[in-house]
C-alpha positions as CSV (number, residue, x, y, z in Angstrom):
1,M,0.5,-8.9,-15.5
2,A,2.1,-8.9,-12.1
3,M,3.6,-6.0,-10.1
4,A,6.9,-6.1,-8.3
5,A,7.0,-5.3,-4.6
6,G,9.4,-2.4,-5.2
7,E,6.9,-0.8,-7.6
8,I,4.1,-1.0,-5.0
9,E,6.4,0.5,-2.4
10,A,7.5,3.3,-4.8
11,L,3.9,4.3,-5.7
12,I,3.0,4.5,-2.0
13,R,6.1,6.5,-1.1
14,A,5.4,8.9,-3.9
15,A,1.9,9.7,-2.5
16,L,3.0,9.5,1.1
17,P,6.6,10.7,1.2
18,D,6.9,10.3,5.0
19,A,5.6,6.8,5.1
20,T,7.4,3.7,6.3
21,V,6.4,1.0,3.9
22,K,6.9,-2.7,4.1
23,V,5.6,-4.9,1.2
24,E,5.6,-8.7,1.3
25,D,4.8,-11.0,-1.7
26,L,2.5,-13.6,0.0
27,A,2.4,-16.2,-2.7
28,G,5.5,-15.5,-4.7
29,D,3.3,-14.8,-7.8
30,G,3.5,-11.0,-7.9
31,D,-0.3,-10.8,-7.5
32,H,-0.9,-11.3,-3.7
33,Y,0.8,-8.9,-1.4
34,A,0.6,-7.7,2.2
35,A,1.7,-4.1,3.0
36,T,2.2,-2.3,6.2
37,V,2.2,1.5,5.9
38,V,2.8,4.0,8.7
39,S,2.4,7.6,7.9
40,A,1.6,10.8,9.8
41,A,-1.0,11.5,7.0
42,F,-3.1,8.9,8.6
43,R,-3.4,10.6,12.0
44,G,-7.0,11.2,12.9
45,L,-8.4,9.3,9.9
46,S,-10.5,6.2,10.0
47,R,-9.0,2.9,8.9
48,V,-11.2,3.0,5.8
49,R,-9.9,6.4,4.9
50,Q,-6.3,5.4,5.5
51,H,-6.8,2.4,3.1
52,Q,-8.4,4.7,0.5
53,L,-5.3,6.9,0.5
54,V,-3.1,3.8,-0.1
55,Y,-5.4,2.5,-2.9
56,A,-5.4,6.0,-4.5
57,A,-1.6,5.9,-4.5
58,L,-1.7,2.7,-6.6
59,S,-3.3,4.7,-9.4
60,G,-6.0,2.2,-10.3
61,R,-3.8,-0.8,-10.4
62,M,-5.9,-2.7,-7.8
63,G,-7.9,-5.4,-9.5
64,G,-5.7,-5.2,-12.6
65,A,-2.0,-5.5,-12.3
66,L,-2.4,-6.0,-8.6
67,H,-4.9,-8.7,-7.6
68,A,-4.8,-8.6,-3.8
69,L,-3.3,-6.4,-1.2
70,A,-3.8,-7.0,2.5
71,L,-3.2,-3.7,4.2
72,Q,-2.2,-2.6,7.7
73,T,-2.1,1.1,8.2
74,S,-1.4,3.4,11.1
75,A,-0.1,6.7,12.2
76,P,3.3,6.8,14.0
77,D,3.3,6.7,17.8
């Protein structure tokens, strides 16, 4: 049960409305993605906490509908 890149982007944007989100399907299979997320909500947070916010936005789909997501997160300059 694969997820579309647009669905991943929409879930992240719903949780982090100010975010700039770029999602790339790495293998063309709908299961392996890379995402770059830039949000002011990340300012002052550790990288681990930033990633936790993104995973929370995916509402439990990691490990199920979404097999792998390589994340790069940061706060805007």
